[in-house]
The first five atom37 places (N, CA, C, CB, O) and aatype in JSON, in Angstrom:
{
  "aatype": [12, 15, 16, 16, 9, 10, 19, 19, 6, 3, 3, 15, 9, 19, 1, 12, 10, 9, 19, 3, 19, 10, 6, 6, 10, 6, 18, 15, 19, 10, 6, 0, 6, 3, 7, 6, 0, 0, 10, 6, 9, 19, 1, 3, 15, 15, 2, 19, 9, 3, 10, 12, 12, 16, 3, 5, 7, 10, 14, 7, 12, 2, 7, 1, 3, 10, 0, 6, 11, 0, 1, 6, 10, 1, 14, 5, 10, 14, 9, 10, 13, 0, 15, 7, 18, 0, 6, 2, 9, 3, 19, 14, 0, 7, 12, 8, 15, 9, 7, 11, 14, 13, 15, 9, 3, 5, 10, 1, 3, 11, 19, 11, 15, 9, 10, 14, 16, 0],
  "atom_mask": [
    [1, 1, 1, 1, 1],
    [1, 1, 1, 1, 1],
    [1, 1, 1, 1, 1],
    [1, 1, 1, 1, 1],
    [1, 1, 1, 1, 1],
    [1, 1, 1, 1, 1],
    [1, 1, 1, 1, 1],
    [1, 1, 1, 1, 1],
    [1, 1, 1, 1, 1],
    [1, 1, 1, 1, 1],
    [1, 1, 1, 1, 1],
    [1, 1, 1, 1, 1],
    [1, 1, 1, 1, 1],
    [1, 1, 1, 1, 1],
    [1, 1, 1, 1, 1],
    [1, 1, 1, 1, 1],
    [1, 1, 1, 1, 1],
    [1, 1, 1, 1, 1],
    [1, 1, 1, 1, 1],
    [1, 1, 1, 1, 1],
    [1, 1, 1, 1, 1],
    [1, 1, 1, 1, 1],
    [1, 1, 1, 1, 1],
    [1, 1, 1, 1, 1],
    [1, 1, 1, 1, 1],
    [1, 1, 1, 1, 1],
    [1, 1, 1, 1, 1],
    [1, 1, 1, 1, 1],
    [1, 1, 1, 1, 1],
    [1, 1, 1, 1, 1],
    [1, 1, 1, 1, 1],
    [1, 1, 1, 1, 1],
    [1, 1, 1, 1, 1],
    [1, 1, 1, 1, 1],
    [1, 1, 1, 0, 1],
    [1, 1, 1, 1, 1],
    [1, 1, 1, 1, 1],
    [1, 1, 1, 1, 1],
    [1, 1, 1, 1, 1],
    [1, 1, 1, 1, 1],
    [1, 1, 1, 1, 1],
    [1, 1, 1, 1, 1],
    [1, 1, 1, 1, 1],
    [1, 1, 1, 1, 1],
    [1, 1, 1, 1, 1],
    [1, 1, 1, 1, 1],
    [1, 1, 1, 1, 1],
    [1, 1, 1, 1, 1],
    [1, 1, 1, 1, 1],
    [1, 1, 1, 1, 1],
    [1, 1, 1, 1, 1],
    [1, 1, 1, 1, 1],
    [1, 1, 1, 1, 1],
    [1, 1, 1, 1, 1],
    [1, 1, 1, 1, 1],
    [1, 1, 1, 1, 1],
    [1, 1, 1, 0, 1],
    [1, 1, 1, 1, 1],
    [1, 1, 1, 1, 1],
    [1, 1, 1, 0, 1],
    [1, 1, 1, 1, 1],
    [1, 1, 1, 1, 1],
    [1, 1, 1, 0, 1],
    [1, 1, 1, 1, 1],
    [1, 1, 1, 1, 1],
    [1, 1, 1, 1, 1],
    [1, 1, 1, 1, 1],
    [1, 1, 1, 1, 1],
    [1, 1, 1, 1, 1],
    [1, 1, 1, 1, 1],
    [1, 1, 1, 1, 1],
    [1, 1, 1, 1, 1],
    [1, 1, 1, 1, 1],
    [1, 1, 1, 1, 1],
    [1, 1, 1, 1, 1],
    [1, 1, 1, 1, 1],
    [1, 1, 1, 1, 1],
    [1, 1, 1, 1, 1],
    [1, 1, 1, 1, 1],
    [1, 1, 1, 1, 1],
    [1, 1, 1, 1, 1],
    [1, 1, 1, 1, 1],
    [1, 1, 1, 1, 1],
    [1, 1, 1, 0, 1],
    [1, 1, 1, 1, 1],
    [1, 1, 1, 1, 1],
    [1, 1, 1, 1, 1],
    [1, 1, 1, 1, 1],
    [1, 1, 1, 1, 1],
    [1, 1, 1, 1, 1],
    [1, 1, 1, 1, 1],
    [1, 1, 1, 1, 1],
    [1, 1, 1, 1, 1],
    [1, 1, 1, 0, 1],
    [1, 1, 1, 1, 1],
    [1, 1, 1, 1, 1],
    [1, 1, 1, 1, 1],
    [1, 1, 1, 1, 1],
    [1, 1, 1, 0, 1],
    [1, 1, 1, 1, 1],
    [1, 1, 1, 1, 1],
    [1, 1, 1, 1, 1],
    [1, 1, 1, 1, 1],
    [1, 1, 1, 1, 1],
    [1, 1, 1, 1, 1],
    [1, 1, 1, 1, 1],
    [1, 1, 1, 1, 1],
    [1, 1, 1, 1, 1],
    [1, 1, 1, 1, 1],
    [1, 1, 1, 1, 1],
    [1, 1, 1, 1, 1],
    [1, 1, 1, 1, 1],
    [1, 1, 1, 1, 1],
    [1, 1, 1, 1, 1],
    [1, 1, 1, 1, 1],
    [1, 1, 1, 1, 1],
    [1, 1, 1, 1, 1],
    [1, 1, 1, 1, 1]
  ],
  "atom_positions": [
    [[0.84, -1.18, 0.0], [0.0, 0.0, 0.0], [0.89, 1.24, 0.0], [-0.96, 0.0, 1.22], [1.84, 1.34, 0.78]],
    [[0.57, 2.18, -0.86], [1.44, 3.35, -0.95], [1.03, 4.42, 0.05], [1.42, 3.93, -2.37], [-0.09, 4.45, 0.55]],
    [[1.98, 5.29, 0.32], [1.78, 6.41, 1.23], [1.39, 7.62, 0.4], [3.05, 6.68, 2.09], [2.0, 7.88, -0.63]],
    [[0.38, 8.37, 0.86], [-0.11, 9.52, 0.1], [0.23, 10.82, 0.84], [-1.62, 9.42, -0.13], [-0.03, 10.97, 2.03]],
    [[0.81, 11.75, 0.08], [1.18, 13.05, 0.62], [0.41, 14.13, -0.14], [2.72, 13.29, 0.51], [0.4, 14.15, -1.37]],
    [[-0.23, 15.02, 0.61], [-0.91, 16.18, 0.03], [0.07, 17.33, 0.02], [-2.22, 16.54, 0.83], [0.54, 17.77, 1.08]],
    [[0.38, 17.84, -1.17], [1.31, 18.96, -1.32], [0.51, 20.23, -1.6], [2.35, 18.69, -2.48], [-0.24, 20.3, -2.57]],
    [[0.68, 21.23, -0.73], [-0.03, 22.51, -0.88], [1.03, 23.58, -1.12], [-0.91, 22.85, 0.39], [1.8, 23.92, -0.22]],
    [[1.05, 24.11, -2.34], [2.07, 25.09, -2.74], [1.48, 25.97, -3.82], [3.38, 24.38, -3.25], [0.98, 25.46, -4.83]],
    [[1.52, 27.29, -3.63], [0.91, 28.19, -4.6], [1.78, 28.42, -5.83], [0.6, 29.5, -3.94], [1.25, 28.81, -6.88]],
    [[3.08, 28.2, -5.74], [3.97, 28.37, -6.89], [3.95, 27.08, -7.7], [5.43, 28.73, -6.44], [4.45, 26.05, -7.25]],
    [[3.36, 27.13, -8.9], [3.14, 25.9, -9.67], [4.45, 25.19, -10.02], [2.38, 26.21, -10.94], [4.48, 23.96, -10.08]],
    [[5.53, 25.93, -10.26], [6.81, 25.3, -10.6], [7.39, 24.59, -9.38], [7.82, 26.35, -11.12], [7.85, 23.45, -9.48]],
    [[7.35, 25.25, -8.24], [7.84, 24.62, -7.0], [7.0, 23.4, -6.68], [7.81, 25.63, -5.82], [7.53, 22.36, -6.3]],
    [[5.67, 23.52, -6.82], [4.78, 22.39, -6.54], [5.11, 21.21, -7.45], [3.31, 22.8, -6.72], [5.17, 20.07, -6.99]],
    [[5.32, 21.49, -8.73], [5.64, 20.43, -9.68], [6.95, 19.72, -9.3], [5.74, 21.0, -11.11], [7.04, 18.5, -9.37]],
    [[7.95, 20.5, -8.9], [9.23, 19.9, -8.51], [9.08, 19.01, -7.27], [10.27, 20.99, -8.24], [9.62, 17.91, -7.23]],
    [[8.35, 19.5, -6.27], [8.13, 18.71, -5.05], [7.38, 17.42, -5.39], [7.34, 19.53, -4.0], [7.75, 16.34, -4.92]],
    [[6.33, 17.55, -6.21], [5.54, 16.37, -6.6], [6.43, 15.37, -7.34], [4.34, 16.79, -7.5], [6.38, 14.17, -7.07]],
    [[7.25, 15.87, -8.27], [8.15, 14.97, -9.02], [9.08, 14.21, -8.08], [8.99, 15.77, -10.05], [9.27, 13.0, -8.22]],
    [[9.66, 14.92, -7.12], [10.58, 14.29, -6.17], [9.85, 13.23, -5.35], [11.22, 15.34, -5.24], [10.34, 12.11, -5.21]],
    [[8.68, 13.58, -4.82], [7.94, 12.63, -3.99], [7.5, 11.41, -4.79], [6.71, 13.31, -3.37], [7.52, 10.28, -4.29]],
    [[7.11, 11.63, -6.05], [6.72, 10.49, -6.88], [7.92, 9.61, -7.19], [6.07, 10.97, -8.19], [7.78, 8.38, -7.25]],
    [[9.1, 10.21, -7.4], [10.32, 9.41, -7.61], [10.62, 8.57, -6.38], [11.52, 10.33, -7.92], [11.16, 7.47, -6.49]],
    [[10.26, 9.08, -5.2], [10.46, 8.35, -3.95], [9.32, 7.34, -3.7], [10.56, 9.33, -2.77], [9.25, 6.72, -2.65]],
    [[8.46, 7.21, -4.7], [7.36, 6.23, -4.71], [6.24, 6.54, -3.73], [7.91, 4.87, -4.4], [5.61, 5.63, -3.19]],
    [[6.0, 7.83, -3.51], [4.83, 8.25, -2.76], [3.73, 8.6, -3.75], [5.15, 9.46, -1.82], [4.0, 9.03, -4.87]],
    [[2.48, 8.41, -3.34], [1.34, 8.93, -4.11], [1.18, 10.38, -3.67], [0.01, 8.08, -3.88], [1.37, 10.7, -2.5]],
    [[0.82, 11.25, -4.61], [0.75, 12.67, -4.29], [-0.58, 13.27, -4.73], [1.92, 13.41, -4.94], [-1.05, 13.03, -5.84]],
    [[-1.17, 14.05, -3.84], [-2.33, 14.89, -4.16], [-1.81, 16.32, -4.14], [-3.54, 14.68, -3.14], [-0.93, 16.65, -3.35]],
    [[-2.36, 17.18, -5.01], [-1.87, 18.55, -5.1], [-2.97, 19.57, -4.87], [-1.23, 18.79, -6.45], [-4.12, 19.36, -5.24]],
    [[-2.59, 20.69, -4.24], [-3.5, 21.82, -4.09], [-2.68, 23.1, -4.2], [-4.27, 21.75, -2.71], [-1.53, 23.16, -3.76]],
    [[-3.31, 24.13, -4.82], [-2.56, 25.38, -5.01], [-2.82, 26.39, -3.9], [-2.92, 25.99, -6.34], [-2.13, 27.41, -3.81]],
    [[-3.81, 26.12, -3.05], [-4.07, 27.03, -1.93], [-4.81, 26.29, -0.83], [-4.88, 28.26, -2.4], [-5.16, 25.12, -0.96]],
    [[-5.03, 27.01, 0.26], [-5.65, 26.39, 1.44], [-7.05, 25.87, 1.18], [0.0, 0.0, 0.0], [-7.41, 24.79, 1.65]],
    [[-7.84, 26.63, 0.44], [-9.22, 26.2, 0.18], [-9.25, 24.9, -0.62], [-9.99, 27.3, -0.58], [-10.01, 23.99, -0.3]],
    [[-8.4, 24.82, -1.65], [-8.34, 23.59, -2.45], [-7.85, 22.42, -1.6], [-7.41, 23.78, -3.68], [-8.34, 21.3, -1.74]],
    [[-6.9, 22.69, -0.72], [-6.39, 21.64, 0.16], [-7.48, 21.13, 1.1], [-5.19, 22.15, 0.97], [-7.6, 19.93, 1.31]],
    [[-8.26, 22.06, 1.66], [-9.31, 21.64, 2.59], [-10.39, 20.81, 1.89], [-9.96, 22.87, 3.25], [-10.96, 19.91, 2.49]],
    [[-10.65, 21.11, 0.62], [-11.61, 20.28, -0.13], [-11.11, 18.84, -0.2], [-11.83, 20.84, -1.55], [-11.89, 17.9, -0.06]],
    [[-9.81, 18.68, -0.42], [-9.22, 17.34, -0.49], [-9.27, 16.67, 0.88], [-7.75, 17.4, -1.0], [-9.6, 15.49, 0.99]],
    [[-8.95, 17.44, 1.93], [-8.95, 16.9, 3.29], [-10.37, 16.5, 3.71], [-8.37, 17.93, 4.29], [-10.56, 15.49, 4.38]],
    [[-11.36, 17.31, 3.33], [-12.75, 17.04, 3.71], [-13.29, 15.76, 3.06], [-13.65, 18.22, 3.31], [-14.17, 15.1, 3.62]],
    [[-12.75, 15.4, 1.9], [-13.23, 14.21, 1.17], [-12.68, 12.96, 1.86], [-12.8, 14.26, -0.34], [-11.5, 12.62, 1.71]],
    [[-13.53, 12.29, 2.6], [-13.08, 11.15, 3.4], [-12.59, 9.97, 2.54], [-14.19, 10.68, 4.3], [-11.98, 9.04, 3.06]],
    [[-12.86, 10.01, 1.24], [-12.36, 8.93, 0.38], [-10.87, 9.1, 0.08], [-13.17, 8.87, -0.93], [-10.22, 8.17, -0.38]],
    [[-10.33, 10.3, 0.35], [-8.9, 10.54, 0.14], [-8.11, 10.06, 1.35], [-8.63, 12.03, -0.13], [-8.36, 10.49, 2.48]],
    [[-7.17, 9.17, 1.11], [-6.24, 8.77, 2.16], [-5.1, 9.78, 2.12], [-5.72, 7.28, 1.96], [-4.48, 9.99, 1.08]],
    [[-4.81, 10.4, 3.26], [-3.7, 11.36, 3.34], [-2.84, 10.97, 4.54], [-4.23, 12.85, 3.46], [-3.31, 10.98, 5.68]],
    [[-1.58, 10.63, 4.28], [-0.68, 10.23, 5.35], [0.15, 11.39, 5.87], [0.24, 9.12, 4.87], [0.67, 11.35, 6.99]],
    [[0.27, 12.45, 5.04], [1.05, 13.63, 5.42], [0.59, 14.8, 4.58], [2.59, 13.38, 5.24], [0.33, 14.65, 3.38]],
    [[0.48, 15.97, 5.19], [0.21, 17.19, 4.42], [1.46, 18.05, 4.49], [-1.05, 17.96, 4.96], [1.92, 18.43, 5.57]],
    [[2.0, 18.36, 3.33], [3.15, 19.26, 3.23], [2.64, 20.56, 2.66], [4.31, 18.65, 2.33], [2.14, 20.6, 1.53]],
    [[2.77, 21.64, 3.43], [2.22, 22.92, 2.99], [3.24, 24.04, 3.06], [1.02, 23.27, 3.81], [4.06, 24.1, 3.98]],
    [[3.17, 24.91, 2.08], [3.95, 26.14, 2.12], [3.38, 26.98, 3.25], [3.92, 26.91, 0.74], [2.17, 26.99, 3.47]],
    [[4.25, 27.69, 3.96], [3.77, 28.56, 5.04], [3.09, 29.8, 4.46], [4.94, 28.97, 5.96], [2.06, 30.24, 4.98]],
    [[3.67, 30.35, 3.39], [3.17, 31.6, 2.84], [2.22, 31.42, 1.68], [0.0, 0.0, 0.0], [2.58, 31.69, 0.53]],
    [[1.02, 30.95, 1.97], [0.01, 30.77, 0.93], [-0.84, 32.03, 0.8], [-0.9, 29.54, 1.25], [-1.0, 32.77, 1.77]],
    [[-1.37, 32.3, -0.4], [-2.28, 33.44, -0.54], [-3.59, 33.14, 0.2], [-2.55, 33.76, -2.05], [-4.03, 32.0, 0.25]],
    [[-4.19, 34.16, 0.77], [-5.44, 33.95, 1.51], [-5.14, 33.32, 2.86], [0.0, 0.0, 0.0], [-4.6, 33.98, 3.75]],
    [[-5.48, 32.07, 3.01], [-5.26, 31.33, 4.24], [-3.8, 30.87, 4.29], [-6.23, 30.11, 4.35], [-3.34, 30.18, 3.38]],
    [[-3.06, 31.25, 5.34], [-1.66, 30.82, 5.4], [-1.54, 29.36, 5.83], [-0.87, 31.71, 6.35], [-2.52, 28.73, 6.22]],
    [[-0.34, 28.84, 5.75], [-0.11, 27.42, 6.05], [-0.52, 27.02, 7.45], [0.0, 0.0, 0.0], [-1.04, 25.92, 7.66]],
    [[-0.27, 27.91, 8.41], [-0.62, 27.57, 9.79], [-2.14, 27.49, 9.97], [-0.03, 28.61, 10.77], [-2.64, 26.57, 10.62]],
    [[-2.87, 28.45, 9.38], [-4.33, 28.39, 9.46], [-4.85, 27.13, 8.79], [-4.95, 29.64, 8.8], [-5.75, 26.46, 9.3]],
    [[-4.27, 26.81, 7.64], [-4.66, 25.59, 6.93], [-4.41, 24.36, 7.8], [-3.89, 25.47, 5.6], [-5.26, 23.47, 7.9]],
    [[-3.24, 24.31, 8.43], [-2.9, 23.16, 9.29], [-3.9, 23.0, 10.42], [-1.48, 23.32, 9.86], [-4.33, 21.89, 10.73]],
    [[-4.27, 24.12, 11.05], [-5.23, 24.05, 12.16], [-6.59, 23.54, 11.68], [-5.39, 25.43, 12.81], [-7.22, 22.73, 12.36]],
    [[-7.04, 24.03, 10.51], [-8.32, 23.57, 9.98], [-8.26, 22.11, 9.55], [-8.75, 24.45, 8.8], [-9.21, 21.36, 9.76]],
    [[-7.15, 21.71, 8.95], [-7.0, 20.31, 8.54], [-6.99, 19.39, 9.76], [-5.69, 20.12, 7.72], [-7.56, 18.3, 9.72]],
    [[-6.35, 19.84, 10.85], [-6.29, 19.04, 12.06], [-7.66, 18.92, 12.74], [-5.29, 19.62, 13.03], [-7.93, 17.95, 13.43]],
    [[-8.52, 19.92, 12.54], [-9.89, 19.81, 13.07], [-10.62, 18.67, 12.37], [-10.67, 21.15, 12.9], [-11.42, 17.96, 12.99]],
    [[-10.34, 18.49, 11.08], [-10.99, 17.45, 10.3], [-10.3, 16.09, 10.47], [-11.0, 17.84, 8.83], [-10.96, 15.05, 10.49]],
    [[-8.99, 16.12, 10.6], [-8.19, 14.89, 10.74], [-7.16, 15.13, 11.84], [-7.49, 14.49, 9.37], [-6.03, 15.52, 11.55]],
    [[-7.54, 14.89, 13.08], [-6.68, 15.23, 14.22], [-5.3, 14.56, 14.2], [-7.37, 14.86, 15.49], [-4.35, 15.1, 14.77]],
    [[-5.18, 13.4, 13.57], [-3.91, 12.68, 13.58], [-3.02, 13.0, 12.38], [-4.17, 11.2, 13.62], [-1.93, 12.44, 12.25]],
    [[-3.47, 13.91, 11.49], [-2.74, 14.17, 10.26], [-1.39, 14.84, 10.53], [-3.57, 15.05, 9.33], [-1.35, 15.93, 11.11]],
    [[-0.28, 14.19, 10.13], [1.03, 14.85, 10.27], [1.12, 16.03, 9.29], [2.19, 13.84, 10.02], [0.65, 15.95, 8.16]],
    [[1.73, 17.12, 9.75], [1.86, 18.33, 8.95], [3.34, 18.68, 8.83], [1.06, 19.52, 9.59], [4.08, 18.67, 9.81]],
    [[3.75, 19.0, 7.59], [5.12, 19.46, 7.34], [5.04, 20.82, 6.67], [5.93, 18.44, 6.45], [4.51, 20.94, 5.56]],
    [[5.56, 21.85, 7.33], [5.61, 23.19, 6.74], [6.89, 23.32, 5.94], [5.52, 24.3, 7.83], [7.96, 22.91, 6.39]],
    [[6.78, 23.89, 4.75], [7.96, 24.24, 3.95], [7.99, 25.76, 3.89], [7.92, 23.59, 2.5], [7.0, 26.4, 3.53]],
    [[9.13, 26.33, 4.24], [9.2, 27.78, 4.26], [10.61, 28.27, 3.98], [8.72, 28.32, 5.6], [11.59, 27.67, 4.43]],
    [[10.7, 29.36, 3.24], [11.98, 30.01, 3.05], [12.46, 30.66, 4.33], [0.0, 0.0, 0.0], [13.6, 31.11, 4.42]],
    [[11.58, 30.72, 5.31], [11.9, 31.33, 6.6], [11.67, 30.34, 7.73], [11.06, 32.61, 6.82], [11.11, 30.69, 8.77]],
    [[12.09, 29.1, 7.52], [11.77, 28.01, 8.46], [12.22, 28.33, 9.88], [12.42, 26.72, 8.01], [11.55, 27.96, 10.85]],
    [[13.36, 29.02, 10.01], [13.85, 29.29, 11.36], [13.0, 30.36, 12.05], [15.32, 29.74, 11.31], [13.08, 30.53, 13.27]],
    [[12.19, 31.07, 11.28], [11.38, 32.14, 11.86], [9.94, 31.73, 12.13], [11.39, 33.33, 10.95], [9.18, 32.5, 12.73]],
    [[9.54, 30.55, 11.69], [8.14, 30.2, 11.91], [7.97, 29.42, 13.2], [7.61, 29.39, 10.73], [8.83, 28.63, 13.61]],
    [[6.86, 29.68, 13.83], [6.52, 29.0, 15.07], [5.76, 27.74, 14.68], [5.69, 29.93, 16.04], [4.61, 27.81, 14.25]],
    [[6.4, 26.6, 14.83], [5.78, 25.34, 14.43], [4.98, 24.78, 15.59], [6.84, 24.32, 13.94], [5.55, 24.51, 16.66]],
    [[3.67, 24.6, 15.4], [2.85, 24.06, 16.49], [3.32, 22.66, 16.9], [1.37, 24.01, 16.06], [3.93, 21.94, 16.11]],
    [[3.02, 22.3, 18.12], [3.39, 20.98, 18.64], [2.88, 19.88, 17.73], [2.84, 20.79, 20.07], [1.75, 19.95, 17.24]],
    [[3.7, 18.89, 17.5], [3.29, 17.76, 16.68], [3.37, 18.03, 15.19], [0.0, 0.0, 0.0], [2.96, 17.19, 14.39]],
    [[3.91, 19.18, 14.82], [4.07, 19.5, 13.39], [5.56, 19.7, 13.11], [3.24, 20.77, 12.99], [6.35, 19.83, 14.04]],
    [[5.92, 19.73, 11.85], [7.32, 19.74, 11.45], [7.56, 20.84, 10.43], [7.73, 18.37, 10.88], [6.62, 21.37, 9.83]],
    [[8.85, 21.2, 10.22], [9.15, 22.18, 9.19], [10.43, 21.8, 8.45], [9.28, 23.59, 9.8], [11.29, 21.1, 8.99]],
    [[10.53, 22.28, 7.23], [11.73, 22.11, 6.43], [11.98, 23.45, 5.74], [11.59, 20.93, 5.38], [11.05, 24.07, 5.23]],
    [[13.22, 23.89, 5.72], [13.55, 25.17, 5.12], [13.74, 25.07, 3.62], [0.0, 0.0, 0.0], [14.31, 24.1, 3.11]],
    [[13.24, 26.08, 2.92], [13.46, 26.16, 1.47], [14.69, 27.03, 1.25], [12.2, 26.74, 0.72], [14.88, 27.99, 2.0]],
    [[15.51, 26.74, 0.27], [15.42, 25.57, -0.59], [15.92, 24.33, 0.14], [16.22, 25.8, -1.89], [16.77, 24.42, 1.03]],
    [[15.39, 23.19, -0.24], [15.85, 21.93, 0.35], [16.25, 20.99, -0.78], [14.73, 21.28, 1.25], [15.76, 21.09, -1.9]],
    [[17.15, 20.09, -0.45], [17.59, 19.11, -1.45], [16.63, 17.93, -1.48], [19.03, 18.63, -1.16], [15.81, 17.75, -0.58]],
    [[16.75, 17.14, -2.52], [15.94, 15.91, -2.61], [16.2, 15.03, -1.4], [16.26, 15.14, -3.92], [15.27, 14.47, -0.82]],
    [[17.47, 14.91, -1.02], [17.83, 14.07, 0.13], [17.23, 14.62, 1.42], [19.35, 13.97, 0.26], [16.75, 13.85, 2.26]],
    [[17.25, 15.94, 1.59], [16.68, 16.53, 2.8], [15.18, 16.27, 2.87], [16.96, 18.04, 2.85], [14.64, 15.95, 3.93]],
    [[14.5, 16.42, 1.73], [13.06, 16.18, 1.69], [12.77, 14.71, 2.0], [12.47, 16.58, 0.32], [11.89, 14.4, 2.81]],
    [[13.49, 13.81, 1.35], [13.3, 12.38, 1.59], [13.49, 12.04, 3.06], [14.27, 11.54, 0.73], [12.66, 11.36, 3.67]],
    [[14.59, 12.53, 3.64], [14.89, 12.2, 5.03], [13.85, 12.78, 5.99], [16.28, 12.72, 5.4], [13.48, 12.14, 6.97]],
    [[13.38, 14.0, 5.7], [12.39, 14.64, 6.56], [11.06, 13.87, 6.5], [12.17, 16.13, 6.14], [10.45, 13.59, 7.53]],
    [[10.63, 13.52, 5.28], [9.37, 12.78, 5.13], [9.48, 11.42, 5.84], [9.03, 12.58, 3.62], [8.57, 11.0, 6.55]],
    [[10.6, 10.74, 5.64], [10.78, 9.43, 6.28], [10.81, 9.54, 7.8], [12.07, 8.78, 5.79], [10.38, 8.62, 8.5]],
    [[11.33, 10.67, 8.31], [11.39, 10.83, 9.77], [10.0, 11.07, 10.37], [12.34, 11.99, 10.15], [9.76, 10.79, 11.54]],
    [[9.08, 11.6, 9.55], [7.73, 11.92, 10.04], [6.81, 10.71, 9.92], [7.15, 13.1, 9.25], [6.04, 10.42, 10.84]],
    [[6.9, 10.03, 8.79], [5.95, 8.93, 8.52], [6.44, 7.64, 9.15], [5.75, 8.74, 7.01], [7.63, 7.32, 9.1]],
    [[5.53, 6.91, 9.74], [5.91, 5.6, 10.26], [6.33, 4.71, 9.1], [4.74, 4.96, 11.06], [5.72, 4.75, 8.03]],
    [[7.35, 3.91, 9.3], [7.79, 3.05, 8.22], [6.77, 1.96, 7.96], [9.15, 2.43, 8.53], [6.2, 1.39, 8.89]],
    [[6.56, 1.71, 6.71], [5.54, 0.71, 6.32], [6.05, -0.69, 6.56], [5.15, 0.87, 4.84], [5.34, -1.66, 6.29]]
  ]
}
Protein backbone atom coordinates (compact mmCIF):
# COMPACT_ATOMS: atom_id res chain seq x y z
CA UNK A 1 0.00 0.00 0.00
CA UNK A 2 1.44 3.35 -0.95
CA UNK A 3 1.78 6.41 1.23
CA UNK A 4 -0.11 9.52 0.10
CA UNK A 5 1.18 13.05 0.62
CA UNK A 6 -0.91 16.18 0.03
CA UNK A 7 1.31 18.96 -1.32
CA UNK A 8 -0.03 22.51 -0.88
CA UNK A 9 2.07 25.09 -2.74
CA UNK A 10 0.91 28.19 -4.60
CA UNK A 11 3.97 28.37 -6.89
CA UNK A 12 3.14 25.90 -9.67
CA UNK A 13 6.81 25.30 -10.60
CA UNK A 14 7.84 24.62 -7.00
CA UNK A 15 4.78 22.39 -6.54
CA UNK A 16 5.64 20.43 -9.68
CA UNK A 17 9.23 19.90 -8.51
CA UNK A 18 8.13 18.71 -5.05
CA UNK A 19 5.54 16.37 -6.60
CA UNK A 20 8.15 14.97 -9.02
CA UNK A 21 10.58 14.29 -6.17
CA UNK A 22 7.94 12.63 -3.99
CA UNK A 23 6.72 10.49 -6.88
CA UNK A 24 10.32 9.41 -7.61
CA UNK A 25 10.46 8.35 -3.95
CA UNK A 26 7.36 6.23 -4.71
CA UNK A 27 4.83 8.25 -2.76
CA UNK A 28 1.34 8.93 -4.11
CA UNK A 29 0.75 12.67 -4.29
CA UNK A 30 -2.33 14.89 -4.16
CA UNK A 31 -1.87 18.55 -5.10
CA UNK A 32 -3.50 21.82 -4.09
CA UNK A 33 -2.56 25.38 -5.01
CA UNK A 34 -4.07 27.03 -1.93
CA UNK A 35 -5.65 26.39 1.44
CA UNK A 36 -9.22 26.20 0.18
CA UNK A 37 -8.34 23.59 -2.45
CA UNK A 38 -6.39 21.64 0.16
CA UNK A 39 -9.31 21.64 2.59
CA UNK A 40 -11.61 20.28 -0.13
CA UNK A 41 -9.22 17.34 -0.49
CA UNK A 42 -8.95 16.90 3.29
CA UNK A 43 -12.75 17.04 3.71
CA UNK A 44 -13.23 14.21 1.17
CA UNK A 45 -13.08 11.15 3.40
CA UNK A 46 -12.36 8.93 0.38
CA UNK A 47 -8.90 10.54 0.14
CA UNK A 48 -6.24 8.77 2.16
CA UNK A 49 -3.70 11.36 3.34
CA UNK A 50 -0.68 10.23 5.35
CA UNK A 51 1.05 13.63 5.42
CA UNK A 52 0.21 17.19 4.42
CA UNK A 53 3.15 19.26 3.23
CA UNK A 54 2.22 22.92 2.99
CA UNK A 55 3.95 26.14 2.12
CA UNK A 56 3.77 28.56 5.04
CA UNK A 57 3.17 31.60 2.84
CA UNK A 58 0.01 30.77 0.93
CA UNK A 59 -2.28 33.44 -0.54
CA UNK A 60 -5.44 33.95 1.51
CA UNK A 61 -5.26 31.33 4.24
CA UNK A 62 -1.66 30.82 5.40
CA UNK A 63 -0.11 27.42 6.05
CA UNK A 64 -0.62 27.57 9.79
CA UNK A 65 -4.33 28.39 9.46
CA UNK A 66 -4.66 25.59 6.93
CA UNK A 67 -2.90 23.16 9.29
CA UNK A 68 -5.23 24.05 12.16
CA UNK A 69 -8.32 23.57 9.98
CA UNK A 70 -7.00 20.31 8.54
CA UNK A 71 -6.29 19.04 12.06
CA UNK A 72 -9.89 19.81 13.07
CA UNK A 73 -10.99 17.45 10.30
CA UNK A 74 -8.19 14.89 10.74
CA UNK A 75 -6.68 15.23 14.22
CA UNK A 76 -3.91 12.68 13.58
CA UNK A 77 -2.74 14.17 10.26
CA UNK A 78 1.03 14.85 10.27
CA UNK A 79 1.86 18.33 8.95
CA UNK A 80 5.12 19.46 7.34
CA UNK A 81 5.61 23.19 6.74
CA UNK A 82 7.96 24.24 3.95
CA UNK A 83 9.20 27.78 4.26
CA UNK A 84 11.98 30.01 3.05
CA UNK A 85 11.90 31.33 6.60
CA UNK A 86 11.77 28.01 8.46
CA UNK A 87 13.85 29.29 11.36
CA UNK A 88 11.38 32.14 11.86
CA UNK A 89 8.14 30.20 11.91
CA UNK A 90 6.52 29.00 15.07
CA UNK A 91 5.78 25.34 14.43
CA UNK A 92 2.85 24.06 16.49
CA UNK A 93 3.39 20.98 18.64
CA UNK A 94 3.29 17.76 16.68
CA UNK A 95 4.07 19.50 13.39
CA UNK A 96 7.32 19.74 11.45
CA UNK A 97 9.15 22.18 9.19
CA UNK A 98 11.73 22.11 6.43
CA UNK A 99 13.55 25.17 5.12
CA UNK A 100 13.46 26.16 1.47
CA UNK A 101 15.42 25.57 -0.59
CA UNK A 102 15.85 21.93 0.35
CA UNK A 103 17.59 19.11 -1.45
CA UNK A 104 15.94 15.91 -2.61
CA UNK A 105 17.83 14.07 0.13
CA UNK A 106 16.68 16.53 2.80
CA UNK A 107 13.06 16.18 1.69
CA UNK A 108 13.30 12.38 1.59
CA UNK A 109 14.89 12.20 5.03
CA UNK A 110 12.39 14.64 6.56
CA UNK A 111 9.37 12.78 5.13
CA UNK A 112 10.78 9.43 6.28
CA UNK A 113 11.39 10.83 9.77
CA UNK A 114 7.73 11.92 10.04
CA UNK A 115 5.95 8.93 8.52
CA UNK A 116 5.91 5.60 10.26
CA UNK A 117 7.79 3.05 8.22
CA UNK A 118 5.54 0.71 6.32
